[in-house]
MARLO-448657 format. One line per field, with one value per residue (C-alpha): z, x, y. Coordinates in steps of 0.25 Angstrom, whole numbers, padded with zeros to 4 digits, always signed. Each point is the difference from the previous one (the first is absolute). Layout:
N
w: [Z, ...]
u: [X, ...]
v: [Y, ...]
end
This chain:
150
w: [-0212, +0005, +0016, +0005, +0002, -0010, -0006, -0007, +0010, -0006, -0009, +0007, -0007, +0003, -0002, -0002, +0007, +0007, +0000, -0015, -0003, +0010, -0007, -0013, +0003, +0009, -0011, -0013, +0005, +0012, +0011, +0014, +0012, +0008, +0011, +0003, +0007, +0007, +0001, +0007, -0011, -0011, -0003, -0008, -0007, -0003, -0011, -0003, -0011, +0002, +0003, -0007, +0009, -0004, +0011, -0002, +0006, +0000, -0011, +0006, -0005, -0010, -0012, -0012, -0005, -0013, -0007, -0006, -0014, -0008, +0008, +0011, +0003, -0006, +0009, +0008, +0015, -0003, +0000, -0014, +0003, +0009, -0008, +0002, -0008, -0003, -0008, -0010, -0002, -0008, +0011, +0010, -0008, -0002, +0016, +0002, -0009, +0002, +0013, -0006, -0012, -0010, -0003, -0010, -0007, +0001, -0008, -0005, +0001, -0007, -0008, +0014, +0007, -0006, +0008, +0007, +0001, +0008, +0004, +0008, +0008, +0010, +0015, +0008, +0003, -0014, +0003, -0013, +0002, -0010, -0002, -0008, -0004, -0006, +0004, +0002, +0004, -0010, +0004, -0005, +0012, +0013, +0010, +0004, +0004, -0003, +0012, +0003, +0001, -0012]
u: [+0095, +0009, +0000, -0008, +0009, +0011, +0006, +0013, +0012, +0013, +0012, +0013, +0013, +0014, +0009, +0014, -0001, -0014, +0002, +0002, -0012, -0008, +0003, -0003, -0014, -0003, +0005, -0005, -0012, -0006, +0002, +0003, +0007, -0011, +0008, +0014, +0002, +0014, +0006, +0013, +0010, -0010, -0014, -0012, -0006, -0014, -0005, -0014, -0008, -0015, -0003, +0013, +0012, +0015, +0008, +0015, +0010, +0015, +0005, +0007, +0006, +0009, -0009, +0006, -0008, -0005, -0006, -0014, -0002, -0012, -0012, +0006, +0005, -0008, +0005, -0011, +0000, +0006, -0008, -0001, -0002, -0007, -0010, -0006, -0011, +0003, -0008, +0012, +0011, +0008, -0001, +0004, +0013, +0003, +0000, +0008, +0011, +0012, -0004, -0003, +0003, -0011, +0000, -0012, -0009, -0007, -0009, -0014, -0011, -0011, -0004, -0005, -0004, +0000, +0010, +0007, +0015, +0010, +0015, +0009, +0012, +0010, +0000, +0013, +0000, -0003, -0015, -0008, -0011, -0011, -0007, -0013, -0010, -0014, -0002, -0015, -0006, -0009, -0014, -0005, +0006, -0009, +0010, -0009, +0006, -0004, -0005, +0015, +0004, +0009]
v: [-0287, +0011, +0001, +0012, +0012, -0004, +0012, +0004, +0003, +0003, -0004, -0002, +0004, -0003, +0012, +0002, +0014, +0002, +0015, +0001, -0009, +0008, +0013, -0006, -0004, +0012, +0010, -0006, -0009, +0009, -0010, +0004, -0006, -0007, -0007, -0005, -0013, +0000, -0015, +0004, -0002, +0004, +0006, -0002, +0013, +0000, +0010, +0003, +0006, -0001, -0015, -0004, -0004, -0003, -0007, +0003, -0010, +0001, -0010, -0012, -0013, -0004, -0002, +0008, +0012, -0003, +0013, -0002, +0004, +0005, -0002, -0009, -0014, -0011, -0011, -0007, +0005, +0013, +0013, +0006, +0014, +0011, +0008, +0014, +0008, +0014, +0011, +0003, -0010, +0011, +0010, -0010, -0004, +0015, +0002, -0013, +0005, -0009, -0006, -0013, -0009, -0002, -0015, +0000, +0010, +0008, -0008, +0003, -0010, +0007, -0013, -0005, +0013, +0014, +0008, -0012, +0004, -0007, +0001, -0009, +0005, -0006, +0005, +0002, -0015, -0005, -0003, +0003, +0010, +0002, +0013, +0001, +0010, -0003, -0014, -0004, -0013, -0008, +0005, -0014, -0006, +0004, -0006, -0011, -0013, -0014, -0009, -0004, +0014, -0001]
end
């Protein structure tokens, strides 16, 4: 069973250029700066949109950047993509212009949900971002859990 008070917190992103990444998510996804934690030689930038937070770190280490393709990396232990819902994917893409590379789509999933449309794009640091319209939960699932919390 989930602990009392458990709720979603944030996704941490390693950024080649925190300012560029902040501008991308602020301009195209409606996030705004919520806090900056100064660590002396670096800082952590917190962006917020409603209850969703992104935590931006300056990238470090020597691991080579490997751009993700299509809908994101498929290797275990790697985040596949961030995902957002929007009212109109095509209008979003028109507003985005050349600010991000589309890696897959837009695709229509009308065979599953009438009006479900999705596109995947690459953010300034190579993270795949999914943007969808029209997704709805299957109403035959009421969200209840079995006795083990699964």
